[in-house]
N, C-alpha and C positions, 0 to 999 in steps of 0.2 A: 449948692442948692439946699442942702440940709440945714444950713445956717439961716436961710431966708424963707423957706417954705415948710410949714408944719407937716410932720408925718405922723400917722397914727398906725403903728405896726401891730400885728398880731402873729403869733407863731402858727406854723403849719407843720405838716409831716416832715418836710426837709430840714427843719430846724432840729429834728430829733436824731439825725444821722451823724455819725462821725465819719472820718475820711475812709473808713473801711465799710461803710454802709451798715454799721451796727448801731442799735438804739442807745441813746444816752440823753442826759438832761440837756435842755437847750441853753447851755452856759454861754456859747458864743453869741446867740441872739440876745440874751438878757444883758450881756456886757456892752452891747452896741448902743442901747437907748436908755435915756433917763426918763422913765415913765411914772405916772401917778402911783403912789404907794398905798392906794386905798383898796387893793385886793386883800389877800391874806398873806401874812408874813411867811408862812410855810412855803408859799409858791411865789417868790419875788418876781414881779413884772410879767407873770404868765397870764393874768387877767386883771382888768382894772376898769374904771369908768371915769368920765369927765363930762362937763357941761360946756356947750358952746352956744351962746345966745339962748334961745328958747328950746334947745335940743339937749337931751341927755343921751350920751353914747355909752353903751355897755360893750366892752371888748372881751370876748370869751377865748378860752383855751379848749379846743376840741380834740386834743391829742391824748386823751386819757387811755386809749387802747395802747398807743405806743409807749406810754409812760407807766404802765401798770406795774412793772417790776421795780420802778424807782419811786413812784408816788401812788401807792395803791388806793389812797383815800381821795385822790384828786377829784374824781367825779362827784362823790358825795359832798365834799367840802365846797366845791364850786357851785353846785346846785343850791346849797344853803345860802351861799353868798349872793348868787344871782337873785334869789327871792327877796332878800333884804335890800339889795341895791335897787331893784325895780320898784319895790313897794315904797321906798322912802323918798324917791325923787318927786319933786313937784313941778318939773318942767312940762311944758305942753306936749312936746314930742318925745318919743322914745325910739331910738335906733340901736339895733344890735349888730355887731360885726363878729363874724365867726368864719374860720377857715373851711372846715368841712361843711358840706351842704346838707340840707334837711331832706332832700328827695333822694331816692335810689332809682337809677336809670337802668333800663334793660339795654343789653348790647345788641348792636346790629350784627347779624350772623355773617354778613359779608366781610366784616372787619375783625370780629372776635367770635369764634365758634362756641364758646361756653355760654350756657344759658343763665340769665339772671332776670327775674321778674321785676318790673317797676313797682314802686311803692314809696315807702319812707325809710330813710336811713336810721340807724340807731341814734344818731345825734338828733334827728328830727323827732323821733318818738319820745326822746327825753325832754327836749327843750321846747317844742312847739306848744304843748299844753301850758307851759309857764308863760310863753309869749301871749297866749290867749288870755290867761288869768290876769296878767298885769298890764294888758293893753299896749303891747309893743306895736308901734306903727309900721316899722320897716325893718327887715332883716336883710343884710348884705352878706353873701357867702362867696366862696371860691372853690379851689381844689380841683374842679373838673375841667379847667382850661377851656371853658366855653361860656358864652353869654346866653342866659335864658331869663325871660320875664315870665313869672308864674302868676302875676296878678295877686289878688287877695285871697287868703286862705284862713279858715277858722274851723276848728274841730276836724281837721284833716280833710276838708273838702272846700270846694269853691264857695266863697261867702264874701260879698262886697262890703261887709262890715269888719272883715278880718285884717290880718297883717299882710302887708305887701312884701313879697319875697322876690329878690333879684339875685341871680348868680352873675358875678360881676365881670366875667369876660376873659379875653385872651391878651396876654402881654408876653413878650419874649418869643423864643423860637421853639417852644415845646407845645405841640398841638396834637390833638387826637381826632383827625378828620373823620367825620361820619361814624365815630365809635358809638355814641350814645343814641338810642332811639328817642324819638319825641315822647315826652311824658304827657299823660292825660291832663296834667295841670299846667303845662306850658302854654302861655299865651302868645309868646313870640320866640322864634328860633331863627338865628341868622342863616342866610344861605350857606350851604355846606359845599365844599370844605371851607371851614371858617378861617378868616385871616385876622390880623391884629385889629383890636378895637379898644376903645376907652370910654369911660363914663364921666359925665359931669353931674353935679348936684347943685340945685338952686333952691334956697329956702326963703320964704316970705312969712308974713304973719300967719297966713291961713293955708299955705300950699307948700309942699315939697315936691320938686320935679327932678327926675333923673332922665338923662338922655344918653344914648349909646351911639358913638360915632366910629367911622373908619378913620384911619390916619389922615386921609385927604379931606376930612371934614364932612363926608357924606353921612347924613343922619340915618341910623338904622331903626331906632326905637325910642319911644318916649313913655315913661311911666310916671304917674302923678297921683298924689294923695292929698286930700283937702280935709281940714278940720277947723 
């Protein structure tokens, strides 16, 4: 499959663990893929960008907390690179891929007794103003093992001229049923407890459409942006 279907990988927190669950550089991850070398040489294959048709994709590394002892300047250097990358592209569409999510979810007390208020994650506080400034159209994230459609957000609030934010869903057998409360910015949340789902993306000259399906083909949600 890897030889025939293009994959666009990005690292997450599990790429930072060794076999003893200790933090380390993502050397196994970076050895697996031959990725564009247009990031920074100090961080080989950890972040990069590429063009596909009318779309510019920017792939981020959000693991700067895990890597602080190994790469203390990762966040500062990556932010500078992201600004340059998004500013110089002339493509019509800009899509960002990132592992950690931009929102912070509160916990359902029935499943996790500790208290956490909803809001924006540290990654969201850092990167969302950049997405606003440079006109990013869509942000796809993961990490929370759930699908959520947040609609369009700008200046940290609902704005139909802003960026479309999608949390990309559940694959594999690790799920957190009913762990996260519904966020005020969630537009669609799948029925809980959540099962496997997958997303498709279709791009035309003036429209990008995402759809979320169950494995049997049942459509859960559609998100669309036009320009």
